[in-house]
LUMRO-351246 format. One record per residue: residue number from 1; x, y negated, z negated of N, C-alpha, C in turn; residue in one letter. Coordinates in Angstrom, 2 decimals, always signed. Each point is the difference from the previous one (the first is absolute). Example, Ala and Ser with C-alpha at 12.3 -4.5 7.8 and 13.67 -1.06 7.14 Angstrom:
2
+-----+---------+---------+---------+---------+---------+---------+---------+---------+---------+----+
!   i !     n.x !     n.y !     n.z !    ca.x !    ca.y !    ca.z !     c.x !     c.y !     c.z ! aa !
+-----+---------+---------+---------+---------+---------+---------+---------+---------+---------+----+
!   1 !  +13.19 !   +5.69 !   -7.80 !   -0.89 !   -1.19 !   +0.00 !   +0.90 !   -1.20 !   +0.00 !  a !
!   2 !   -0.35 !   -1.05 !   +0.72 !   +0.82 !   -1.19 !   -0.06 !   -0.77 !   -1.09 !   -0.73 !  s !
+-----+---------+---------+---------+---------+---------+---------+---------+---------+---------+----+
end
This chain:
119
+-----+---------+---------+---------+---------+---------+---------+---------+---------+---------+----+
!   i !     n.x !     n.y !     n.z !    ca.x !    ca.y !    ca.z !     c.x !     c.y !     c.z ! aa !
+-----+---------+---------+---------+---------+---------+---------+---------+---------+---------+----+
!   1 !   +0.84 !   +1.17 !   +0.00 !   -0.84 !   -1.17 !   +0.00 !   +0.89 !   -1.24 !   +0.00 !  m !
!   2 !   -0.38 !   -0.95 !   +0.80 !   +0.78 !   -1.23 !   +0.14 !   -0.54 !   -1.04 !   -0.98 !  n !
!   3 !   +0.87 !   -0.51 !   -0.83 !   -0.42 !   -1.00 !   -0.99 !   +0.28 !   -1.42 !   +0.45 !  l !
!   4 !   +0.57 !   -0.18 !   +1.19 !   +0.26 !   -1.34 !   +0.52 !   -1.33 !   -0.58 !   +0.49 !  d !
!   5 !   -0.47 !   -1.06 !   -0.59 !   -1.32 !   -0.56 !   +0.28 !   -0.12 !   -0.55 !   +1.41 !  m !
!   6 !   +1.05 !   -0.61 !   +0.53 !   -0.08 !   -0.60 !   +1.34 !   -0.17 !   +1.07 !   +1.07 !  a !
!   7 !   +0.80 !   +1.06 !   -0.07 !   -0.12 !   +1.06 !   +1.02 !   -1.30 !   +0.78 !   -0.17 !  t !
!   8 !   -0.43 !   +0.21 !   -1.22 !   -1.26 !   +0.70 !   -0.24 !   -1.17 !   -0.82 !   +0.53 !  t !
!   9 !   +0.08 !   -1.32 !   -0.19 !   -1.05 !   -0.89 !   +0.50 !   -0.05 !   +0.04 !   +1.52 !  k !
!  10 !   +1.16 !   -0.06 !   +0.66 !   +0.04 !   +0.06 !   +1.46 !   -0.51 !   +1.35 !   +0.52 !  d !
!  11 !   +0.41 !   +1.08 !   -0.65 !   -0.44 !   +1.33 !   +0.41 !   -1.52 !   +0.13 !   -0.12 !  l !
!  12 !   -0.54 !   -0.47 !   -1.12 !   -1.45 !   +0.06 !   -0.21 !   -0.73 !   -0.88 !   +1.00 !  r !
!  13 !   +0.54 !   -1.15 !   +0.32 !   -0.61 !   -0.89 !   +0.99 !   -0.06 !   +0.68 !   +1.37 !  f !
!  14 !   +1.08 !   +0.66 !   +0.41 !   +0.03 !   +0.70 !   +1.29 !   -0.97 !   +1.19 !   +0.02 !  h !
!  15 !   -0.10 !   +0.69 !   -1.12 !   -0.95 !   +1.11 !   -0.07 !   -1.44 !   -0.48 !   +0.15 !  q !
!  16 !   -0.32 !   -1.09 !   -0.67 !   -1.35 !   -0.55 !   +0.11 !   -0.28 !   -0.54 !   +1.41 !  l !
!  17 !   +1.02 !   -0.59 !   +0.61 !   -0.14 !   -0.50 !   +1.36 !   -0.23 !   +1.16 !   +0.98 !  h !
!  18 !   +0.74 !   +1.10 !   -0.15 !   -0.19 !   +1.17 !   +0.86 !   -1.38 !   +0.61 !   -0.21 !  e !
!  19 !   -0.46 !   +0.02 !   -1.24 !   -1.33 !   +0.52 !   -0.30 !   -1.08 !   -0.84 !   +0.68 !  l !
!  20 !   +0.17 !   -1.31 !   -0.03 !   -0.96 !   -0.89 !   +0.66 !   +0.01 !   +0.20 !   +1.52 !  e !
!  21 !   +1.18 !   +0.18 !   +0.60 !   +0.08 !   +0.27 !   +1.44 !   -0.68 !   +1.32 !   +0.35 !  e !
!  22 !   +0.23 !   +1.01 !   -0.84 !   -0.63 !   +1.30 !   +0.23 !   -1.52 !   -0.10 !   -0.10 !  l !
!  23 !   -0.48 !   -0.78 !   -0.94 !   -1.44 !   -0.21 !   -0.16 !   -0.58 !   -0.73 !   +1.21 !  r !
!  24 !   +0.70 !   -1.02 !   +0.50 !   -0.46 !   -0.71 !   +1.20 !   -0.02 !   +0.91 !   +1.22 !  d !
!  25 !   +1.02 !   +0.82 !   +0.13 !   +0.09 !   +0.95 !   +1.12 !   -1.16 !   +1.00 !   -0.06 !  h !
!  26 !   -0.31 !   +0.51 !   -1.18 !   -1.11 !   +0.95 !   -0.17 !   -1.33 !   -0.68 !   +0.32 !  a !
!  27 !   -0.15 !   -1.26 !   -0.39 !   -1.23 !   -0.73 !   +0.28 !   -0.20 !   -0.17 !   +1.50 !  y !
!  28 !   +1.06 !   -0.35 !   +0.73 !   -0.09 !   -0.16 !   +1.45 !   -0.37 !   +1.32 !   +0.67 !  e !
!  29 !   +0.62 !   +1.09 !   -0.44 !   -0.30 !   +1.30 !   +0.60 !   -1.42 !   +0.45 !   -0.32 !  h !
!  30 !   -0.48 !   -0.29 !   -1.20 !   -1.38 !   +0.38 !   -0.33 !   -0.99 !   -0.80 !   +0.84 !  s !
!  31 !   +0.31 !   -1.26 !   +0.27 !   -0.86 !   -0.81 !   +0.85 !   -0.05 !   +0.57 !   +1.42 !  h !
!  32 !   +1.16 !   +0.40 !   +0.55 !   +0.04 !   +0.61 !   +1.33 !   -0.77 !   +1.32 !   +0.02 !  d !
!  33 !   +0.16 !   +0.80 !   -1.05 !   -0.68 !   +1.29 !   -0.09 !   -1.52 !   -0.19 !   -0.03 !  y !
!  34 !   -0.47 !   -0.98 !   -0.77 !   -1.43 !   -0.27 !   -0.07 !   -0.54 !   -0.44 !   +1.35 !  k !
!  35 !   +0.75 !   -0.81 !   +0.73 !   -0.44 !   -0.45 !   +1.32 !   -0.08 !   +1.18 !   +0.97 !  a !
!  36 !   +0.99 !   +0.90 !   -0.05 !   -0.03 !   +1.17 !   +0.90 !   -1.16 !   +0.93 !   -0.34 !  r !
!  37 !   -0.24 !   +0.26 !   -1.28 !   -1.10 !   +0.88 !   -0.37 !   -1.35 !   -0.62 !   +0.32 !  t !
!  38 !   -0.12 !   -1.31 !   -0.12 !   -1.25 !   -0.66 !   +0.36 !   -0.25 !   +0.12 !   +1.50 !  k !
!  39 !   +1.04 !   -0.19 !   +0.80 !   -0.15 !   +0.13 !   +1.45 !   -0.39 !   +1.42 !   +0.38 !  a !
!  40 !   +0.61 !   +0.99 !   -0.63 !   -0.33 !   +1.39 !   +0.27 !   -1.43 !   +0.31 !   -0.40 !  l !
!  41 !   -0.42 !   -0.48 !   -1.15 !   -1.37 !   +0.23 !   -0.47 !   -1.01 !   -0.66 !   +0.93 !  h !
!  42 !   +0.26 !   -1.24 !   +0.40 !   -0.92 !   -0.69 !   +0.90 !   -0.09 !   +0.68 !   +1.35 !  d !
!  43 !   +1.14 !   +0.51 !   +0.49 !   +0.00 !   +0.70 !   +1.27 !   -0.84 !   +1.27 !   -0.08 !  r !
!  44 !   +0.14 !   +0.75 !   -1.09 !   -0.78 !   +1.23 !   -0.16 !   -1.47 !   -0.31 !   -0.25 !  k !
!  45 !   -0.28 !   -1.09 !   -0.68 !   -1.37 !   -0.36 !   -0.31 !   -0.76 !   -0.39 !   +1.26 !  l !
!  46 !   +0.60 !   -0.83 !   +0.80 !   -0.66 !   -0.44 !   +1.23 !   -0.01 !   +1.09 !   +1.06 !  r !
!  47 !   +1.14 !   +0.65 !   +0.19 !   +0.09 !   +1.05 !   +1.00 !   -0.20 !   -0.55 !   +1.40 !  g !
!  48 !   -0.44 !   +0.86 !   +0.88 !   -0.26 !   -0.40 !   +1.38 !   -1.51 !   -0.05 !   +0.17 !  d !
!  49 !   -0.62 !   -1.11 !   -0.37 !   -1.46 !   -0.11 !   -0.02 !   -0.55 !   -0.89 !   +1.10 !  k !
!  50 !   +0.77 !   -0.30 !   +1.01 !   -0.51 !   -0.79 !   +1.11 !   -0.59 !   +0.95 !   +1.02 !  d !
!  51 !   -1.32 !   +0.11 !   +0.00 !   -0.66 !   +0.94 !   +0.90 !   -0.36 !   -0.68 !   +1.30 !  f !
!  52 !   +0.03 !   +0.77 !   +1.07 !   -0.40 !   -0.47 !   +1.32 !   -1.03 !   +0.98 !   +0.54 !  k !
!  53 !   -0.82 !   -0.45 !   +0.91 !   -0.99 !   +0.89 !   +0.61 !   +0.73 !   +1.15 !   +0.71 !  c !
!  54 !   -0.49 !   +1.20 !   -0.24 !   +0.60 !   +1.18 !   +0.62 !   +1.03 !   +0.70 !   -0.87 !  g !
!  55 !   +0.36 !   -0.56 !   -1.16 !   +0.95 !   +0.66 !   -0.90 !   -0.62 !   +1.26 !   -0.58 !  d !
!  56 !   +0.82 !   +1.01 !   -0.21 !   -0.44 !   +1.22 !   -0.67 !   +0.27 !   -0.16 !   -1.49 !  a !
!  57 !   -1.02 !   +0.24 !   -0.83 !   +0.11 !   -0.19 !   -1.44 !   -0.58 !   +1.19 !   -0.75 !  v !
!  58 !   +0.36 !   +0.11 !   -1.27 !   -0.57 !   +0.97 !   -0.92 !   -0.75 !   -0.75 !   -1.09 !  l !
!  59 !   -1.07 !   +0.58 !   -0.52 !   -0.80 !   -0.62 !   -1.05 !   +0.21 !   +0.76 !   -1.30 !  l !
!  60 !   +0.30 !   -0.72 !   -1.07 !   +0.26 !   +0.61 !   -1.30 !   -1.32 !   +0.28 !   -0.71 !  y !
!  61 !   -0.17 !   +1.22 !   -0.49 !   -1.19 !   +0.38 !   -0.74 !   +0.22 !   -0.34 !   -1.46 !  n !
!  62 !   -0.60 !   -1.07 !   -0.48 !   +0.27 !   -0.49 !   -1.35 !   -1.01 !   +0.51 !   -1.03 !  s !
!  63 !   -0.91 !   +0.87 !   +0.39 !   -0.96 !   +0.53 !   -0.97 !   +0.72 !   +0.84 !   -1.03 !  r !
!  64 !   -0.33 !   -0.23 !   -1.24 !   +0.64 !   +0.72 !   -1.09 !   -0.63 !   +1.38 !   -0.12 !  l !
!  65 !   +0.81 !   +1.01 !   +0.13 !   -0.46 !   +1.37 !   -0.15 !   +0.81 !   +0.64 !   -1.10 !  r !
!  66 !   -0.64 !   +0.85 !   -0.74 !   +0.68 !   +0.64 !   -1.10 !   +1.01 !   +1.03 !   +0.49 !  l !
!  67 !   -0.40 !   +0.85 !   +0.93 !   +0.89 !   +1.01 !   +0.56 !   -0.09 !   -0.05 !   +1.53 !  f !
!  68 !   +0.76 !   -0.88 !   +0.65 !   -0.13 !   -0.15 !   +1.45 !   +0.59 !   +1.16 !   +0.79 !  p !
!  69 !   +0.77 !   +0.86 !   -0.62 !   +0.63 !   +1.09 !   +0.73 !   +1.47 !   -0.30 !   +0.18 !  g !
!  70 !   +0.77 !   +1.05 !   -0.11 !   +1.45 !   -0.19 !   +0.00 !   +0.52 !   -0.46 !   +1.36 !  k !
!  71 !   -0.52 !   +0.57 !   +1.06 !   +0.54 !   -0.30 !   +1.33 !   -0.90 !   -0.93 !   +0.80 !  l !
!  72 !   -1.05 !   -0.50 !   -0.61 !   -0.91 !   -0.88 !   +0.72 !   +0.61 !   -1.40 !   +0.12 !  k !
!  73 !   -0.05 !   -0.54 !   +1.19 !   +0.57 !   -1.33 !   +0.24 !   -0.99 !   -1.07 !   -0.44 !  s !
!  74 !   +0.52 !   -1.09 !   -0.52 !   -0.85 !   -1.13 !   -0.38 !   -0.24 !   -0.94 !   +1.18 !  r !
!  75 !   +0.63 !   +0.25 !   +1.12 !   -0.15 !   -0.83 !   +1.18 !   -0.92 !   +0.70 !   +1.00 !  w !
!  76 !   -0.92 !   -0.75 !   +0.58 !   -0.86 !   +0.55 !   +1.04 !   +0.27 !   -0.74 !   +1.30 !  s !
!  77 !   -0.33 !   +0.65 !   +1.07 !   +0.23 !   -0.63 !   +1.29 !   +0.63 !   +0.95 !   +0.96 !  g !
!  78 !   +0.52 !   -0.43 !   +1.04 !   +0.36 !   -1.37 !   +0.38 !   -1.20 !   -0.77 !   +0.58 !  p !
!  79 !   +0.06 !   -1.29 !   -0.15 !   -1.00 !   -0.91 !   +0.54 !   +0.70 !   -1.00 !   +0.91 !  y !
!  80 !   -0.80 !   -0.65 !   +0.83 !   +0.54 !   -1.02 !   +0.91 !   -0.59 !   -1.35 !   -0.40 !  k !
!  81 !   +0.84 !   -1.03 !   -0.04 !   -0.46 !   -1.34 !   -0.36 !   -0.80 !   -0.57 !   +1.17 !  v !
!  82 !   -1.25 !   -0.36 !   -0.31 !   -0.88 !   -0.55 !   +1.03 !   +0.03 !   -1.52 !   +0.01 !  k !
!  83 !   -0.03 !   -0.60 !   -1.20 !   +0.00 !   -1.46 !   -0.11 !   +0.63 !   -0.41 !   -1.32 !  e !
!  84 !   +0.71 !   -1.12 !   +0.00 !   +0.64 !   -0.52 !   -1.20 !   -0.68 !   -1.30 !   -0.38 !  v !
!  85 !   -0.47 !   -0.08 !   -1.25 !   -0.67 !   -1.18 !   -0.51 !   +0.95 !   -0.77 !   -0.91 !  f !
!  86 !   -0.32 !   -1.27 !   -0.30 !   +0.87 !   -0.74 !   -0.93 !   -0.05 !   +0.60 !   -1.40 !  p !
!  87 !   +1.00 !   -0.31 !   -0.80 !   +0.13 !   +0.42 !   -1.39 !   +0.15 !   +1.51 !   -0.16 !  y !
!  88 !   +0.50 !   +0.68 !   +1.02 !   +0.39 !   +1.40 !   -0.15 !   -1.06 !   +1.04 !   +0.29 !  g !
!  89 !   -1.20 !   -0.39 !   +0.36 !   -1.02 !   +0.99 !   +0.33 !   +0.23 !   +0.52 !   +1.41 !  t !
!  90 !   -0.14 !   +1.32 !   +0.15 !   +0.27 !   +0.64 !   +1.29 !   -1.17 !   +0.90 !   +0.35 !  v !
!  91 !   -0.45 !   -0.05 !   +1.25 !   -1.01 !   +0.94 !   +0.47 !   +0.72 !   +1.14 !   +0.70 !  e !
!  92 !   -0.26 !   +1.22 !   -0.46 !   +0.68 !   +1.17 !   +0.56 !   -1.03 !   +0.98 !   +0.54 !  i !
!  93 !   +0.41 !   +0.81 !   +0.95 !   -0.89 !   +1.02 !   +0.56 !   +0.72 !   +1.34 !   +0.04 !  e !
!  94 !   -0.78 !   +1.06 !   -0.14 !   +0.59 !   +1.34 !   +0.03 !   -0.04 !   +0.57 !   +1.41 !  d !
!  95 !   +0.30 !   +1.28 !   +0.13 !   +0.05 !   +0.63 !   +1.32 !   -1.36 !   +0.02 !   +0.68 !  k !
!  96 !   -1.07 !   +0.12 !   -0.81 !   -1.35 !   +0.09 !   +0.56 !   -0.56 !   -1.35 !   +0.42 !  d !
!  97 !   +0.66 !   -1.08 !   -0.36 !   -0.45 !   -1.33 !   +0.37 !   -0.77 !   -0.71 !   -1.09 !  g !
!  98 !   -0.21 !   +0.65 !   -1.14 !   -0.68 !   -0.65 !   -1.12 !   +0.95 !   -1.01 !   -0.63 !  a !
!  99 !   -0.48 !   -1.23 !   -0.19 !   +0.87 !   -1.04 !   -0.54 !   -0.54 !   -0.53 !   -1.32 !  s !
! 100 !   +0.90 !   -0.47 !   -0.85 !   -0.35 !   -0.60 !   -1.28 !   +1.11 !   -0.94 !   -0.42 !  f !
! 101 !   -0.31 !   -0.86 !   -0.96 !   +0.98 !   -0.98 !   -0.48 !   +0.66 !   +0.52 !   -1.26 !  k !
! 102 !   +1.28 !   -0.35 !   -0.15 !   +0.76 !   +0.36 !   -1.19 !   +0.93 !   -1.16 !   -0.31 !  a !
! 103 !   +0.35 !   -0.12 !   -1.28 !   +0.96 !   -1.06 !   -0.34 !   +1.39 !   +0.50 !   +0.34 !  r !
! 104 !   +0.78 !   -0.87 !   +0.59 !   +1.29 !   +0.41 !   +0.52 !   +1.12 !   -0.02 !   -1.00 !  g !
! 105 !   -0.21 !   -0.53 !   -1.19 !   +1.07 !   -0.15 !   -0.98 !   +0.74 !   +1.27 !   -0.31 !  g !
! 106 !   -0.51 !   +0.76 !   -0.95 !   +0.70 !   +1.22 !   -0.41 !   -0.70 !   +1.24 !   +0.50 !  r !
! 107 !   -1.18 !   -0.14 !   +0.59 !   -0.77 !   +1.18 !   +0.37 !   +0.38 !   +0.56 !   +1.37 !  s !
! 108 !   +0.69 !   -0.79 !   +0.80 !   +0.34 !   +0.44 !   +1.34 !   +1.51 !   -0.04 !   +0.18 !  i !
! 109 !   +0.54 !   +1.02 !   +0.61 !   +1.44 !   +0.07 !   +0.25 !   +0.20 !   +0.34 !   +1.46 !  e !
! 110 !   +0.94 !   -0.70 !   +0.63 !   +0.32 !   +0.32 !   +1.38 !   +0.66 !   +1.36 !   +0.08 !  k !
! 111 !   -0.44 !   +0.78 !   +0.92 !   +0.61 !   +1.31 !   +0.19 !   +0.89 !   -0.10 !   +1.22 !  e !
! 112 !   +1.18 !   +0.53 !   -0.10 !   +1.01 !   -0.21 !   +1.04 !   -0.31 !   +0.80 !   +1.27 !  k !
! 113 !   +0.31 !   +1.27 !   +0.01 !   -0.13 !   +0.78 !   +1.22 !   -1.15 !   +0.98 !   -0.03 !  k !
! 114 !   -0.35 !   +0.49 !   -1.18 !   -1.00 !   +1.05 !   -0.12 !   -1.37 !   -0.48 !   +0.45 !  l !
! 115 !   -0.41 !   -1.19 !   -0.42 !   -1.33 !   -0.49 !   +0.34 !   -0.12 !   -0.27 !   +1.49 !  a !
! 116 !   +1.04 !   -0.48 !   +0.62 !   -0.08 !   -0.28 !   +1.43 !   -0.12 !   +1.28 !   +0.81 !  s !
! 117 !   +0.49 !   +1.12 !   -0.53 !   -0.16 !   +1.28 !   +0.70 !   -1.43 !   +0.49 !   -0.07 !  r !
! 118 !   -0.68 !   -0.26 !   -1.13 !   -1.34 !   +0.53 !   -0.20 !   -1.08 !   -0.84 !   +0.66 !  h !
! 119 !   +0.27 !   -1.25 !   +0.28 !   -1.02 !   -0.87 !   +0.61 !   +0.06 !   +0.04 !   +1.50 !  l !
+-----+---------+---------+---------+---------+---------+---------+---------+---------+---------+----+
end
């Protein structure tokens, strides 16, 4: 242990200064991390929800069932987008030509290749 007050004071000052720099560095990195996670969350939340007429989509079955079945899919379809209304409402039609409206937010998902093969 060093009993010289001047050197001990300088050493303690440098240690506190390094601690403050480390704290500032951690704060900057946490700010960057929060921005990246927010961007990722927003991207997943919005998804690809810009529908156009003729797009192939799947409809999510949101009815609560106690035992829906192990291999039963919660998605029905494929459907074809007939008309797009403001505020996310979409008119879709099935293979038989029966059409109905559905909200486009979370209930409809664009299907990549499978739906276009079936329609």
